[in-house]
GUKOL-952984 format. One record per atom (N, C-alpha, C): x, y, z; residue number from 1; residue in one letter. Coordinates in Angstrom, 2 decimals, padded with zeros to 5 digits, always signed. Example, Ala and Ser with C-alpha at 12.3 -4.5 7.8 and 13.67 -1.06 7.14 Angstrom:
2
x->+013.19	y->-005.69	z->+007.80	n->1	res->a
x->+012.30	y->-004.50	z->+007.80	n->1	res->a
x->+013.20	y->-003.30	z->+007.80	n->1	res->a
x->+012.85	y->-002.25	z->+007.08	n->2	res->s
x->+013.67	y->-001.06	z->+007.14	n->2	res->s
x->+012.90	y->+000.03	z->+007.87	n->2	res->s
% end
This chain:
105
x->+032.00	y->-057.04	z->-014.34	n->1	res->m
x->+031.05	y->-057.02	z->-015.26	n->1	res->m
x->+031.70	y->-057.73	z->-016.24	n->1	res->m
x->+031.76	y->-058.84	z->-017.42	n->2	res->e
x->+032.40	y->-059.34	z->-018.28	n->2	res->e
x->+032.23	y->-058.17	z->-019.64	n->2	res->e
x->+032.88	y->-058.09	z->-020.14	n->3	res->n
x->+032.82	y->-057.09	z->-021.54	n->3	res->n
x->+031.73	y->-057.68	z->-022.33	n->3	res->n
x->+031.66	y->-058.84	z->-022.59	n->4	res->s
x->+030.49	y->-059.38	z->-023.55	n->4	res->s
x->+028.98	y->-059.39	z->-022.91	n->4	res->s
x->+028.97	y->-059.32	z->-021.78	n->5	res->n
x->+027.97	y->-058.50	z->-021.27	n->5	res->n
x->+027.50	y->-057.62	z->-021.23	n->5	res->n
x->+028.48	y->-056.69	z->-020.82	n->6	res->l
x->+028.38	y->-055.15	z->-020.57	n->6	res->l
x->+027.87	y->-054.60	z->-022.52	n->6	res->l
x->+028.68	y->-055.38	z->-023.46	n->7	res->e
x->+028.63	y->-055.07	z->-024.84	n->7	res->e
x->+026.54	y->-055.51	z->-025.41	n->7	res->e
x->+026.13	y->-056.55	z->-024.77	n->8	res->s
x->+024.83	y->-057.03	z->-024.67	n->8	res->s
x->+023.97	y->-055.90	z->-024.26	n->8	res->s
x->+024.58	y->-055.52	z->-022.99	n->9	res->i
x->+023.49	y->-054.35	z->-022.40	n->9	res->i
x->+023.18	y->-053.07	z->-023.23	n->9	res->i
x->+024.65	y->-052.88	z->-023.20	n->10	res->m
x->+024.59	y->-051.60	z->-024.07	n->10	res->m
x->+024.07	y->-051.63	z->-025.36	n->10	res->m
x->+024.09	y->-052.44	z->-025.88	n->11	res->s
x->+023.20	y->-052.90	z->-027.44	n->11	res->s
x->+021.79	y->-052.80	z->-027.03	n->11	res->s
x->+021.37	y->-053.48	z->-026.13	n->12	res->l
x->+019.96	y->-053.27	z->-025.57	n->12	res->l
x->+019.66	y->-051.67	z->-025.44	n->12	res->l
x->+020.33	y->-050.89	z->-024.71	n->13	res->i
x->+019.96	y->-049.76	z->-024.51	n->13	res->i
x->+019.92	y->-048.86	z->-026.20	n->13	res->i
x->+021.42	y->-049.00	z->-026.64	n->14	res->m
x->+021.24	y->-048.53	z->-027.76	n->14	res->m
x->+020.21	y->-049.04	z->-028.77	n->14	res->m
x->+020.07	y->-049.93	z->-029.28	n->15	res->y
x->+019.29	y->-050.43	z->-030.25	n->15	res->y
x->+017.39	y->-050.19	z->-029.83	n->15	res->y
x->+017.28	y->-050.27	z->-028.40	n->16	res->g
x->+015.80	y->-049.97	z->-027.89	n->16	res->g
x->+015.76	y->-048.47	z->-028.38	n->16	res->g
x->+016.75	y->-047.55	z->-027.98	n->17	res->g
x->+016.44	y->-046.01	z->-028.10	n->17	res->g
x->+016.19	y->-045.70	z->-029.73	n->17	res->g
x->+017.32	y->-046.34	z->-030.50	n->18	res->e
x->+016.78	y->-046.06	z->-031.74	n->18	res->e
x->+015.22	y->-046.69	z->-032.26	n->18	res->e
x->+015.18	y->-047.98	z->-031.92	n->19	res->a
x->+013.67	y->-048.08	z->-032.24	n->19	res->a
x->+012.63	y->-047.22	z->-031.46	n->19	res->a
x->+012.52	y->-046.55	z->-030.54	n->20	res->k
x->+012.04	y->-046.01	z->-029.80	n->20	res->k
x->+012.10	y->-044.44	z->-030.63	n->20	res->k
x->+013.08	y->-043.92	z->-031.05	n->21	res->s
x->+012.80	y->-043.04	z->-031.88	n->21	res->s
x->+012.49	y->-042.80	z->-033.25	n->21	res->s
x->+012.64	y->-044.37	z->-034.10	n->22	res->n
x->+012.26	y->-044.39	z->-035.51	n->22	res->n
x->+010.48	y->-044.33	z->-035.16	n->22	res->n
x->+010.09	y->-044.94	z->-034.07	n->23	res->a
x->+008.68	y->-044.78	z->-033.88	n->23	res->a
x->+008.00	y->-043.55	z->-033.62	n->23	res->a
x->+008.66	y->-043.03	z->-032.88	n->24	res->f
x->+008.17	y->-041.63	z->-032.59	n->24	res->f
x->+008.75	y->-040.47	z->-034.13	n->24	res->f
x->+009.52	y->-040.88	z->-034.83	n->25	res->e
x->+009.43	y->-039.80	z->-035.96	n->25	res->e
x->+008.67	y->-040.39	z->-036.94	n->25	res->e
x->+007.71	y->-042.10	z->-036.92	n->26	res->a
x->+006.59	y->-042.27	z->-037.67	n->26	res->a
x->+005.75	y->-041.55	z->-037.39	n->26	res->a
x->+005.52	y->-041.43	z->-035.94	n->27	res->i
x->+003.97	y->-040.37	z->-035.50	n->27	res->i
x->+003.85	y->-039.25	z->-036.34	n->27	res->i
x->+005.09	y->-038.19	z->-035.97	n->28	res->q
x->+005.45	y->-036.89	z->-036.67	n->28	res->q
x->+005.35	y->-037.39	z->-038.06	n->28	res->q
x->+005.70	y->-038.20	z->-038.84	n->29	res->k
x->+005.55	y->-038.65	z->-040.39	n->29	res->k
x->+003.84	y->-038.22	z->-040.87	n->29	res->k
x->+003.39	y->-039.20	z->-039.88	n->30	res->a
x->+001.91	y->-039.85	z->-040.25	n->30	res->a
x->+001.09	y->-038.27	z->-039.72	n->30	res->a
x->+001.38	y->-037.77	z->-039.07	n->31	res->k
x->+000.94	y->-036.25	z->-038.46	n->31	res->k
x->+000.61	y->-035.18	z->-039.69	n->31	res->k
x->+002.07	y->-035.45	z->-040.43	n->32	res->k
x->+001.84	y->-034.49	z->-041.75	n->32	res->k
x->+001.39	y->-035.17	z->-042.81	n->32	res->k
x->+000.90	y->-036.54	z->-042.67	n->33	res->g
x->+000.31	y->-037.03	z->-043.95	n->33	res->g
x->+001.32	y->-038.02	z->-044.85	n->33	res->g
x->+002.32	y->-038.25	z->-044.08	n->34	res->l
x->+003.48	y->-038.71	z->-045.15	n->34	res->l
x->+003.64	y->-040.38	z->-044.62	n->34	res->l
x->+002.74	y->-040.96	z->-045.05	n->35	res->f
x->+002.56	y->-042.48	z->-044.37	n->35	res->f
x->+003.20	y->-043.68	z->-044.76	n->35	res->f
x->+003.57	y->-043.15	z->-046.09	n->36	res->e
x->+004.52	y->-044.05	z->-046.71	n->36	res->e
x->+006.08	y->-044.12	z->-046.15	n->36	res->e
x->+006.52	y->-042.52	z->-045.71	n->37	res->e
x->+007.81	y->-042.68	z->-044.93	n->37	res->e
x->+007.66	y->-043.06	z->-043.24	n->37	res->e
x->+006.17	y->-042.64	z->-042.60	n->38	res->a
x->+005.67	y->-043.24	z->-041.22	n->38	res->a
x->+006.45	y->-044.87	z->-041.22	n->38	res->a
x->+005.34	y->-045.76	z->-042.80	n->39	res->r
x->+005.63	y->-046.89	z->-042.03	n->39	res->r
x->+006.90	y->-047.31	z->-042.38	n->39	res->r
x->+007.66	y->-046.66	z->-043.16	n->40	res->e
x->+009.28	y->-046.91	z->-043.24	n->40	res->e
x->+009.91	y->-046.88	z->-041.97	n->40	res->e
x->+009.35	y->-045.63	z->-041.26	n->41	res->k
x->+010.19	y->-045.45	z->-039.91	n->41	res->k
x->+009.97	y->-046.52	z->-039.37	n->41	res->k
x->+008.05	y->-047.23	z->-039.27	n->42	res->l
x->+008.20	y->-048.06	z->-038.37	n->42	res->l
x->+008.88	y->-049.78	z->-038.83	n->42	res->l
x->+009.02	y->-049.63	z->-039.78	n->43	res->k
x->+010.10	y->-050.78	z->-040.19	n->43	res->k
x->+011.40	y->-050.44	z->-039.61	n->43	res->k
x->+011.93	y->-049.50	z->-039.73	n->44	res->a
x->+013.34	y->-049.42	z->-039.30	n->44	res->a
x->+013.12	y->-049.71	z->-037.72	n->44	res->a
x->+012.22	y->-049.21	z->-036.84	n->45	res->a
x->+011.91	y->-049.52	z->-035.68	n->45	res->a
x->+012.36	y->-051.07	z->-035.28	n->45	res->a
x->+011.24	y->-051.58	z->-036.20	n->46	res->d
x->+011.03	y->-053.21	z->-036.10	n->46	res->d
x->+012.70	y->-053.69	z->-035.87	n->46	res->d
x->+013.16	y->-053.13	z->-037.10	n->47	res->e
x->+014.48	y->-053.99	z->-037.40	n->47	res->e
x->+015.37	y->-053.80	z->-036.25	n->47	res->e
x->+015.51	y->-052.53	z->-035.69	n->48	res->a
x->+016.05	y->-052.17	z->-034.32	n->48	res->a
x->+015.99	y->-053.12	z->-033.53	n->48	res->a
x->+014.75	y->-053.46	z->-033.18	n->49	res->l
x->+014.03	y->-054.30	z->-032.08	n->49	res->l
x->+014.47	y->-055.71	z->-032.11	n->49	res->l
x->+014.93	y->-056.13	z->-033.16	n->50	res->v
x->+015.71	y->-057.30	z->-033.68	n->50	res->v
x->+016.64	y->-057.61	z->-033.14	n->50	res->v
x->+017.44	y->-056.39	z->-033.47	n->51	res->l
x->+019.01	y->-056.49	z->-032.89	n->51	res->l
x->+018.75	y->-056.28	z->-031.33	n->51	res->l
x->+018.26	y->-055.38	z->-030.56	n->52	res->a
x->+017.96	y->-055.46	z->-029.57	n->52	res->a
x->+017.74	y->-056.83	z->-029.12	n->52	res->a
x->+016.67	y->-057.53	z->-029.48	n->53	res->h
x->+016.33	y->-058.97	z->-029.12	n->53	res->h
x->+017.38	y->-059.82	z->-028.97	n->53	res->h
x->+018.58	y->-059.74	z->-030.32	n->54	res->k
x->+019.29	y->-060.63	z->-030.34	n->54	res->k
x->+020.31	y->-060.39	z->-029.47	n->54	res->k
x->+020.82	y->-059.47	z->-028.79	n->55	res->s
x->+021.59	y->-059.18	z->-027.61	n->55	res->s
x->+020.90	y->-059.62	z->-026.31	n->55	res->s
x->+019.74	y->-059.28	z->-026.40	n->56	res->q
x->+019.10	y->-060.01	z->-024.59	n->56	res->q
x->+018.94	y->-061.88	z->-024.90	n->56	res->q
x->+019.11	y->-061.90	z->-026.47	n->57	res->t
x->+018.57	y->-063.68	z->-026.44	n->57	res->t
x->+020.37	y->-064.22	z->-026.25	n->57	res->t
x->+021.06	y->-063.59	z->-026.24	n->58	res->e
x->+022.59	y->-063.98	z->-026.20	n->58	res->e
x->+022.53	y->-063.79	z->-024.19	n->58	res->e
x->+022.25	y->-063.19	z->-023.82	n->59	res->m
x->+022.65	y->-062.99	z->-022.25	n->59	res->m
x->+021.61	y->-064.21	z->-021.58	n->59	res->m
x->+020.22	y->-064.23	z->-022.31	n->60	res->l
x->+019.41	y->-065.45	z->-021.87	n->60	res->l
x->+020.16	y->-066.72	z->-021.99	n->60	res->l
x->+020.58	y->-066.84	z->-023.27	n->61	res->t
x->+021.16	y->-068.52	z->-023.81	n->61	res->t
x->+022.43	y->-068.83	z->-022.71	n->61	res->t
x->+022.81	y->-067.90	z->-022.00	n->62	res->q
x->+024.34	y->-067.76	z->-021.55	n->62	res->q
x->+023.98	y->-068.53	z->-020.24	n->62	res->q
x->+022.92	y->-067.53	z->-019.58	n->63	res->e
x->+022.04	y->-067.89	z->-018.43	n->63	res->e
x->+021.68	y->-069.27	z->-018.27	n->63	res->e
x->+021.15	y->-070.03	z->-019.44	n->64	res->a
x->+020.28	y->-071.20	z->-019.72	n->64	res->a
x->+021.45	y->-072.26	z->-019.73	n->64	res->a
x->+022.53	y->-072.06	z->-020.01	n->65	res->q
x->+023.25	y->-072.79	z->-020.32	n->65	res->q
x->+024.43	y->-073.06	z->-019.04	n->65	res->q
x->+023.80	y->-072.11	z->-017.99	n->66	res->g
x->+024.70	y->-072.40	z->-016.50	n->66	res->g
x->+025.44	y->-071.28	z->-016.54	n->66	res->g
x->+025.87	y->-070.52	z->-017.04	n->67	res->e
x->+026.65	y->-069.15	z->-017.14	n->67	res->e
x->+026.35	y->-068.51	z->-016.05	n->67	res->e
x->+026.82	y->-067.48	z->-015.04	n->68	res->k
x->+026.42	y->-066.64	z->-014.15	n->68	res->k
x->+026.50	y->-065.75	z->-014.86	n->68	res->k
x->+025.20	y->-065.14	z->-014.55	n->69	res->i
x->+025.20	y->-063.56	z->-015.41	n->69	res->i
x->+025.06	y->-062.52	z->-014.26	n->69	res->i
x->+025.76	y->-061.70	z->-014.36	n->70	res->e
x->+025.96	y->-060.71	z->-013.04	n->70	res->e
x->+024.76	y->-060.10	z->-013.20	n->70	res->e
x->+024.18	y->-059.60	z->-012.48	n->71	res->f
x->+022.93	y->-058.54	z->-012.47	n->71	res->f
x->+023.44	y->-057.12	z->-011.82	n->71	res->f
x->+022.84	y->-056.00	z->-012.61	n->72	res->s
x->+023.57	y->-055.18	z->-012.32	n->72	res->s
x->+022.52	y->-053.63	z->-012.74	n->72	res->s
x->+022.38	y->-052.66	z->-012.03	n->73	res->l
x->+021.56	y->-051.85	z->-012.26	n->73	res->l
x->+021.31	y->-051.24	z->-014.26	n->73	res->l
x->+022.50	y->-051.42	z->-014.49	n->74	res->l
x->+022.88	y->-050.90	z->-015.76	n->74	res->l
x->+022.06	y->-052.08	z->-016.61	n->74	res->l
x->+022.12	y->-053.20	z->-016.40	n->75	res->m
x->+021.41	y->-054.38	z->-016.95	n->75	res->m
x->+019.45	y->-054.20	z->-016.82	n->75	res->m
x->+019.39	y->-053.47	z->-015.69	n->76	res->v
x->+018.04	y->-053.14	z->-015.01	n->76	res->v
x->+017.12	y->-052.25	z->-015.79	n->76	res->v
x->+017.93	y->-051.37	z->-016.30	n->77	res->h
x->+018.00	y->-049.89	z->-017.14	n->77	res->h
x->+018.06	y->-050.58	z->-018.60	n->77	res->h
x->+018.76	y->-051.47	z->-018.87	n->78	res->a
x->+018.49	y->-052.21	z->-020.38	n->78	res->a
x->+017.20	y->-052.58	z->-020.56	n->78	res->a
x->+017.08	y->-053.30	z->-019.46	n->79	res->q
x->+015.84	y->-054.12	z->-019.81	n->79	res->q
x->+014.52	y->-053.17	z->-020.22	n->79	res->q
x->+014.49	y->-052.09	z->-018.86	n->80	res->d
x->+013.37	y->-051.18	z->-018.74	n->80	res->d
x->+013.46	y->-050.24	z->-019.82	n->80	res->d
x->+014.21	y->-050.20	z->-020.71	n->81	res->h
x->+014.25	y->-049.10	z->-021.80	n->81	res->h
x->+014.13	y->-049.83	z->-022.80	n->81	res->h
x->+014.28	y->-051.50	z->-022.73	n->82	res->l
x->+014.01	y->-052.01	z->-024.26	n->82	res->l
x->+012.07	y->-052.16	z->-023.99	n->82	res->l
x->+011.46	y->-052.53	z->-022.67	n->83	res->m
x->+010.18	y->-053.00	z->-022.65	n->83	res->m
x->+009.56	y->-051.56	z->-022.85	n->83	res->m
x->+010.14	y->-050.32	z->-022.71	n->84	res->t
x->+009.75	y->-048.99	z->-022.89	n->84	res->t
x->+009.45	y->-049.15	z->-024.44	n->84	res->t
x->+010.10	y->-049.38	z->-025.57	n->85	res->s
x->+010.35	y->-049.30	z->-026.55	n->85	res->s
x->+009.43	y->-049.83	z->-027.37	n->85	res->s
x->+009.23	y->-051.32	z->-026.88	n->86	res->l
x->+008.52	y->-052.05	z->-027.47	n->86	res->l
x->+006.61	y->-051.89	z->-027.02	n->86	res->l
x->+006.74	y->-051.23	z->-025.89	n->87	res->t
x->+005.20	y->-050.69	z->-025.95	n->87	res->t
x->+004.97	y->-049.42	z->-026.61	n->87	res->t
x->+006.34	y->-048.30	z->-026.50	n->88	res->f
x->+006.05	y->-047.33	z->-027.77	n->88	res->f
x->+005.77	y->-047.69	z->-029.21	n->88	res->f
x->+006.08	y->-048.44	z->-029.36	n->89	res->i
x->+006.22	y->-048.86	z->-030.70	n->89	res->i
x->+005.02	y->-049.77	z->-030.84	n->89	res->i
x->+004.35	y->-050.28	z->-030.69	n->90	res->d
x->+003.02	y->-050.96	z->-030.18	n->90	res->d
x->+002.02	y->-049.75	z->-030.71	n->90	res->d
x->+002.17	y->-048.76	z->-029.60	n->91	res->l
x->+001.24	y->-047.45	z->-029.46	n->91	res->l
x->+001.44	y->-046.69	z->-031.01	n->91	res->l
x->+002.90	y->-046.37	z->-031.28	n->92	res->a
x->+002.92	y->-045.79	z->-032.83	n->92	res->a
x->+002.37	y->-046.18	z->-034.10	n->92	res->a
x->+002.60	y->-047.65	z->-033.64	n->93	res->k
x->+001.64	y->-048.45	z->-034.78	n->93	res->k
x->+000.35	y->-048.03	z->-035.09	n->93	res->k
x->-000.46	y->-047.88	z->-033.92	n->94	res->e
x->-002.01	y->-047.27	z->-033.63	n->94	res->e
x->-002.19	y->-046.12	z->-033.89	n->94	res->e
x->-001.40	y->-045.12	z->-033.64	n->95	res->v
x->-001.34	y->-043.88	z->-033.96	n->95	res->v
x->-000.98	y->-043.44	z->-035.39	n->95	res->v
x->-000.27	y->-044.15	z->-035.87	n->96	res->v
x->-000.19	y->-044.02	z->-037.52	n->96	res->v
x->-001.38	y->-044.42	z->-038.02	n->96	res->v
x->-001.81	y->-045.57	z->-037.81	n->97	res->d
x->-003.35	y->-046.20	z->-038.58	n->97	res->d
x->-004.11	y->-045.17	z->-037.88	n->97	res->d
x->-004.23	y->-044.80	z->-037.24	n->98	res->i
x->-005.30	y->-043.73	z->-037.14	n->98	res->i
x->-005.31	y->-042.40	z->-037.73	n->98	res->i
x->-004.15	y->-041.98	z->-037.53	n->99	res->h
x->-003.77	y->-040.53	z->-038.52	n->99	res->h
x->-004.09	y->-041.03	z->-039.99	n->99	res->h
x->-003.96	y->-042.41	z->-040.49	n->100	res->e
x->-003.99	y->-042.84	z->-042.05	n->100	res->e
x->-005.34	y->-042.62	z->-042.26	n->100	res->e
x->-006.55	y->-043.44	z->-041.18	n->101	res->r
x->-007.97	y->-043.39	z->-041.07	n->101	res->r
x->-008.41	y->-042.20	z->-041.26	n->101	res->r
x->-007.83	y->-041.55	z->-040.70	n->102	res->l
x->-008.59	y->-039.99	z->-040.42	n->102	res->l
x->-008.25	y->-039.38	z->-041.89	n->102	res->l
x->-007.45	y->-039.28	z->-042.24	n->103	res->s
x->-006.78	y->-038.73	z->-043.61	n->103	res->s
x->-007.63	y->-038.95	z->-044.39	n->103	res->s
x->-008.21	y->-040.27	z->-044.62	n->104	res->k
x->-009.37	y->-040.77	z->-045.49	n->104	res->k
x->-011.00	y->-040.00	z->-045.30	n->104	res->k
x->-011.03	y->-039.49	z->-044.24	n->105	res->i
x->-012.22	y->-039.02	z->-043.89	n->105	res->i
x->-012.93	y->-037.83	z->-044.74	n->105	res->i
% end
């Protein structure tokens, strides 16, 4: 596997994990009624996703330009990690909103 592809794959894993961790922290902040901090964590999660998507786009661009991208279990793991993070962040945003609404009742 080429180093550039390995770097992209590891970036997907790293930034996807960072995004998911920030989303989890956002839920914890919301549970404590710290909604501004929760929103900041969600923003940080989105920013990490942008970096993950950048790595993914680099690989997609290479393949679209005809470069052969080696398929590996590590790549599958990275894509799975990213998709799980995306789903978790969407859910975290809803959970934070629900906690905020409930705090106003």
